[in-house]
C-alpha positions as CSV (number, residue, x, y, z in Angstrom):
1,M,-181.7,-124.2,-188.2
2,D,-177.4,-124.2,-186.8
3,L,-175.7,-127.0,-186.1
4,V,-176.0,-126.7,-182.5
5,T,-179.9,-126.8,-182.2
6,I,-179.4,-129.6,-184.4
7,V,-177.3,-131.7,-181.9
8,V,-180.1,-130.6,-179.0
9,L,-182.7,-131.7,-181.0
10,L,-181.5,-135.5,-181.2
11,G,-179.4,-135.2,-177.4
12,I,-183.3,-134.6,-176.7
13,A,-185.5,-137.3,-179.0
14,G,-181.8,-140.1,-178.0
15,G,-182.4,-138.7,-174.2
16,L,-186.5,-139.4,-174.6
17,I,-185.7,-142.8,-176.5
18,A,-183.9,-144.2,-174.0
19,Y,-185.8,-143.1,-170.7
20,S,-188.5,-144.9,-172.0
21,I,-187.1,-148.2,-173.1
22,I,-185.2,-148.3,-170.3
23,P,-186.7,-150.5,-167.2
24,A,-188.0,-148.7,-164.5
25,T,-187.3,-151.0,-161.7
26,S,-184.4,-148.8,-160.6
27,R,-186.3,-145.8,-161.3
28,S,-189.4,-147.3,-158.6
29,K,-186.8,-147.9,-156.4
30,E,-185.8,-143.8,-156.1
31,T,-189.1,-143.5,-156.1
32,V,-190.6,-145.0,-153.0
33,K,-187.2,-144.3,-151.4
34,R,-188.5,-140.0,-151.9
35,R,-192.0,-141.1,-150.7
36,L,-190.8,-142.7,-147.1
37,E,-188.1,-140.0,-147.1
38,G,-191.2,-137.4,-148.4
39,R,-193.6,-139.2,-145.1
40,R,-191.1,-138.1,-142.6
41,G,-190.4,-134.7,-144.1
42,G,-192.6,-132.0,-144.8
43,G,-196.1,-131.8,-146.6
44,D,-194.0,-129.8,-150.0
45,D,-191.9,-132.8,-150.6
46,S,-194.5,-135.1,-150.8
47,T,-196.6,-133.2,-152.8
48,A,-194.1,-132.6,-155.2
49,I,-193.0,-136.4,-154.7
50,Q,-196.5,-137.6,-156.2
51,E,-196.9,-135.0,-158.5
52,K,-193.5,-136.9,-160.7
53,A,-194.6,-140.0,-159.7
54,K,-197.8,-139.5,-161.4
55,A,-195.5,-138.1,-164.3
56,A,-193.9,-140.8,-163.9
57,S,-196.4,-143.3,-164.3
58,T,-198.4,-141.8,-167.1
59,T,-194.9,-142.2,-169.2
60,Q,-195.2,-145.6,-168.3
61,R,-198.9,-145.5,-169.6
62,V,-197.8,-144.2,-172.8
63,V,-194.6,-146.2,-173.2
64,K,-197.2,-149.1,-173.0
65,K,-199.9,-148.5,-175.1
66,A,-197.0,-147.1,-177.9
67,E,-195.4,-150.4,-177.7
68,P,-197.5,-153.1,-178.7
69,L,-197.6,-150.8,-182.3
70,L,-193.9,-150.4,-182.2
71,S,-193.5,-154.0,-182.0
72,R,-195.3,-155.4,-184.8
73,I,-193.1,-153.0,-186.9
74,I,-189.7,-154.7,-185.8
75,M,-190.9,-158.4,-184.2
76,P,-190.1,-160.9,-186.1
77,T,-193.3,-162.7,-187.2
78,S,-192.8,-165.7,-187.0
79,E,-191.1,-168.8,-184.1
80,D,-188.3,-169.6,-186.4
81,E,-187.1,-166.0,-186.4
82,I,-187.9,-165.5,-182.7
83,S,-185.4,-168.6,-181.8
84,Q,-183.2,-167.4,-184.2
85,L,-182.7,-163.6,-182.3
86,K,-182.7,-165.3,-179.1
87,M,-180.0,-167.5,-180.8
88,K,-177.9,-165.0,-182.0
89,L,-178.5,-162.5,-178.4
90,M,-177.2,-165.8,-176.2
91,Q,-174.6,-166.6,-178.5
92,A,-173.5,-162.3,-178.1
93,G,-174.1,-163.2,-174.2
94,F,-176.6,-161.5,-173.3
95,R,-179.2,-163.9,-171.8
96,H,-181.2,-161.6,-169.7
97,P,-185.3,-162.6,-170.2
98,E,-185.8,-159.0,-171.7
99,A,-183.2,-158.7,-173.8
100,Q,-184.5,-159.6,-177.4
101,K,-187.6,-156.4,-176.1
102,L,-184.5,-153.9,-175.4
103,F,-182.7,-155.0,-178.7
104,L,-185.9,-154.5,-180.5
105,G,-186.5,-151.6,-178.4
106,M,-182.8,-150.4,-179.8
107,K,-183.6,-150.9,-183.3
108,T,-186.6,-149.0,-183.1
109,A,-184.7,-146.6,-181.0
110,C,-182.0,-145.8,-183.9
111,M,-184.6,-145.8,-186.6
112,A,-186.6,-143.0,-185.5
113,L,-183.3,-141.1,-184.3
114,G,-182.7,-142.0,-188.4
115,V,-185.5,-140.8,-189.3
116,I,-185.4,-137.2,-187.0
117,A,-181.3,-137.1,-188.1
118,G,-182.6,-137.6,-191.6
119,G,-185.3,-135.0,-191.7
120,I,-183.9,-132.1,-188.9
121,G,-180.2,-132.3,-191.8
122,A,-182.1,-132.3,-194.9
123,A,-184.5,-129.2,-193.7
124,S,-181.3,-127.2,-192.6
125,L,-179.6,-127.7,-196.2
126,G,-183.3,-126.6,-197.2
127,Y,-183.5,-129.8,-199.3
128,D,-187.5,-131.0,-200.8
129,V,-189.9,-132.5,-199.7
130,A,-188.3,-135.4,-201.8
131,G,-185.5,-135.0,-200.3
132,I,-186.7,-134.9,-196.9
133,S,-188.9,-138.7,-197.5
134,A,-185.5,-139.9,-198.8
135,A,-182.3,-138.8,-196.5
136,C,-184.9,-140.1,-193.7
137,A,-185.7,-143.5,-195.4
138,F,-182.0,-143.5,-195.1
139,L,-180.6,-142.3,-191.9
140,G,-184.1,-144.3,-190.7
141,G,-182.6,-147.9,-192.6
142,L,-179.4,-147.4,-191.6
143,G,-180.2,-147.5,-187.8
144,F,-182.2,-150.2,-188.0
145,I,-179.3,-152.2,-189.4
146,A,-177.0,-151.1,-187.0
147,P,-178.1,-153.0,-183.7
148,G,-177.7,-156.1,-185.9
149,V,-174.5,-155.0,-187.6
150,W,-173.7,-154.5,-183.6
151,L,-174.8,-157.7,-182.8
152,G,-172.9,-159.5,-184.5
153,M,-170.0,-158.5,-183.9
154,A,-170.3,-159.3,-180.4
155,T,-171.0,-162.0,-181.5
156,K,-167.3,-162.6,-182.9
157,S,-165.3,-161.0,-180.9
158,R,-167.8,-163.7,-178.2
159,Q,-166.4,-166.0,-179.3
160,D,-163.1,-164.5,-180.1
161,R,-162.6,-164.4,-177.2
162,V,-163.6,-168.1,-176.7
163,R,-161.1,-169.3,-179.3
164,R,-158.2,-168.0,-177.5
165,G,-159.1,-169.4,-174.5
166,L,-159.6,-172.5,-175.2
167,P,-156.0,-174.3,-175.3
168,D,-156.1,-172.7,-171.4
169,I,-159.2,-174.1,-170.4
170,L,-158.6,-177.9,-171.8
171,D,-154.6,-177.8,-170.5
172,L,-155.9,-176.5,-167.4
173,L,-158.6,-179.6,-168.2
174,V,-156.2,-182.3,-168.6
175,V,-154.0,-181.6,-164.4
176,S,-157.7,-182.1,-163.3
177,V,-158.6,-184.6,-164.8
178,E,-154.6,-186.8,-164.4
179,S,-154.5,-185.2,-160.9
180,G,-157.3,-187.6,-159.6
181,L,-160.7,-185.7,-160.3
182,A,-164.0,-187.0,-162.5
183,L,-164.4,-185.1,-165.4
184,D,-167.7,-182.8,-163.4
185,A,-166.0,-182.0,-161.6
186,A,-163.0,-181.1,-163.6
187,I,-165.0,-178.8,-165.3
188,K,-166.6,-177.2,-162.4
189,R,-163.3,-176.6,-160.7
190,V,-162.6,-175.2,-164.5
191,G,-165.4,-173.1,-164.3
192,E,-163.9,-171.1,-160.9
193,E,-160.4,-171.1,-161.6
194,M,-160.4,-169.3,-164.8
195,A,-163.6,-167.0,-163.8
196,I,-160.5,-163.6,-163.6
197,V,-158.4,-165.0,-167.3
198,H,-161.7,-166.5,-169.4
199,P,-164.5,-165.0,-167.6
200,D,-167.2,-166.1,-170.3
201,L,-166.1,-169.7,-170.7
202,S,-165.7,-169.9,-167.0
203,E,-169.4,-168.3,-167.2
204,E,-170.7,-171.3,-169.5
205,F,-168.3,-174.1,-167.8
206,R,-170.4,-172.9,-164.3
207,I,-173.3,-173.1,-166.6
208,A,-172.8,-176.3,-167.9
209,T,-172.3,-177.4,-164.3
210,M,-175.4,-176.0,-162.5
211,E,-177.2,-177.9,-165.2
212,G,-175.9,-181.2,-164.4
213,Q,-176.5,-180.5,-160.7
214,M,-180.2,-180.2,-162.0
215,G,-180.2,-183.9,-163.3
216,I,-179.5,-182.4,-167.2
217,P,-176.7,-185.0,-168.7
218,R,-173.0,-184.5,-168.8
219,M,-173.2,-184.4,-173.2
220,E,-176.7,-183.1,-172.9
221,A,-175.3,-179.8,-171.2
222,L,-172.1,-179.4,-172.7
223,N,-174.2,-179.6,-175.7
224,N,-175.8,-177.2,-174.6
225,M,-172.6,-174.8,-173.9
226,A,-172.2,-175.2,-177.6
227,T,-174.7,-174.4,-178.9
228,R,-174.8,-171.5,-176.3
229,I,-171.4,-170.0,-177.6
230,G,-171.7,-171.3,-181.1
231,L,-167.7,-172.2,-181.6
232,D,-167.3,-175.0,-184.1
233,E,-164.4,-175.5,-181.9
234,L,-165.8,-176.1,-178.9
235,R,-167.7,-178.7,-180.2
236,S,-165.2,-180.8,-182.0
237,M,-163.7,-180.5,-178.2
238,I,-167.0,-181.7,-176.4
239,S,-167.5,-183.7,-179.8
240,V,-164.2,-185.8,-178.7
241,I,-165.1,-186.0,-174.1
242,G,-168.3,-187.9,-176.3
243,Q,-166.3,-190.0,-177.8
244,A,-164.0,-191.0,-175.7
245,E,-166.9,-191.8,-173.2
246,R,-168.4,-194.1,-175.6
247,F,-165.3,-196.4,-176.4
248,G,-163.8,-196.2,-173.4
249,T,-160.4,-194.2,-173.8
250,S,-158.3,-191.7,-171.3
251,I,-160.2,-188.9,-171.7
252,A,-156.8,-187.0,-170.4
253,K,-155.7,-188.0,-173.2
254,A,-158.5,-187.0,-175.8
255,L,-158.3,-183.4,-174.2
256,R,-154.4,-183.6,-174.2
257,N,-154.5,-184.0,-178.3
258,Q,-157.5,-181.7,-178.4
259,G,-155.4,-178.9,-176.8
260,D,-152.2,-179.6,-179.3
261,A,-154.6,-179.5,-181.8
262,M,-156.8,-176.6,-181.2
263,R,-152.8,-174.0,-179.9
264,T,-151.1,-175.5,-183.6
265,K,-154.1,-173.9,-185.2
266,R,-154.0,-170.6,-183.2
267,R,-150.4,-170.3,-183.9
268,Q,-151.3,-170.9,-187.4
269,E,-153.7,-168.6,-187.6
270,A,-151.2,-166.0,-186.1
271,E,-148.4,-166.6,-188.6
272,E,-151.6,-166.1,-191.1
273,R,-152.7,-162.7,-189.8
274,A,-148.7,-162.1,-190.2
275,Q,-148.4,-162.6,-193.2
276,K,-151.5,-160.5,-194.2
277,T,-149.7,-157.7,-192.3
278,A,-147.1,-157.0,-195.4
279,V,-150.3,-156.9,-198.2
280,K,-151.7,-154.8,-195.9
281,L,-149.8,-152.0,-195.6
282,M,-149.0,-151.7,-198.9
283,I,-152.3,-149.7,-199.7
284,P,-150.8,-146.7,-197.1
285,L,-147.7,-146.8,-198.9
286,V,-149.0,-146.6,-202.1
287,L,-151.2,-143.5,-200.9
288,F,-149.2,-141.5,-198.7
289,I,-145.9,-142.9,-197.8
290,F,-144.6,-143.5,-201.9
291,P,-145.7,-139.6,-202.1
292,A,-144.5,-137.9,-199.3
293,M,-140.9,-140.0,-200.1
294,G,-141.4,-138.2,-204.2
295,V,-141.5,-134.6,-203.2
296,V,-138.8,-134.8,-200.0
297,L,-136.5,-136.7,-203.3
298,A,-138.5,-135.5,-206.2
299,G,-138.9,-132.4,-204.8
300,P,-136.0,-130.5,-204.8
301,A,-133.9,-131.3,-208.6
302,A,-138.2,-129.9,-210.0
303,L,-137.8,-127.2,-208.3
304,N,-134.1,-126.0,-209.7
305,L,-135.5,-127.5,-213.1
306,M,-138.7,-124.8,-213.3
307,K,-135.4,-122.1,-212.4
308,A,-133.5,-123.1,-215.3
309,F,-135.9,-123.4,-218.2
310,G,-137.6,-120.0,-216.6
């Protein structure tokens, strides 16, 4: 079995799994549209559309029957695990009600693709049954772990974006509060103004504003925002706001001090990364640049010595 056949089989398997995982809302809309067009057209088109609709419904029934079996393999068993998974997805920015099912389906799909790739690859290389089983288990395990690693990276990336945008958000909050706006109005204004520059924080601020409009207390809405993001700097900012309200001190002054502290911390982190650059450059210098320089500098002398003593 050559490489082209393996790639084609993997592509077909991945397409079928993706087709079974993606919600059928868009497909159903297209089906209804084609049915309406078929009613206006001839009978042959309507017959073909009905056959396609039957095939789609059959596929959906198969997926629906297989979903409990697949989810039983990877579905969290306790309420704590389900809550932790929902929290991780929320911190990564995925709040859709079907996000958990899609994530678990993606883990199943990646595991299945890993097993298929391991089996086909090991069989094409001529391994025995034990080797094929080991390859399937190894690649299936990697496929099962890969979505979790991707989710952690997505969460970290979002938290980094929020961390970088917090000083700018605090500056705009200070300007809004000092200009006469109440804190709730300032939060709403910041959420609207920062939609292009810092979309993640803008979205969270708008959610907190909507929660406040629904009757949730301000501090509870802000704490919910900190939980959804999972960033210590944001929790510290919300604690400062709560203490300023509790003790009656100036919120603008507290936010300005918090913004200065965050900006100083951001500058220190940038300086720390700059200091680490020299150490990280030692690896490519030693492995690639120094050997090339040695060949260029010592190569002619080595050749002359070989000719002289040869």
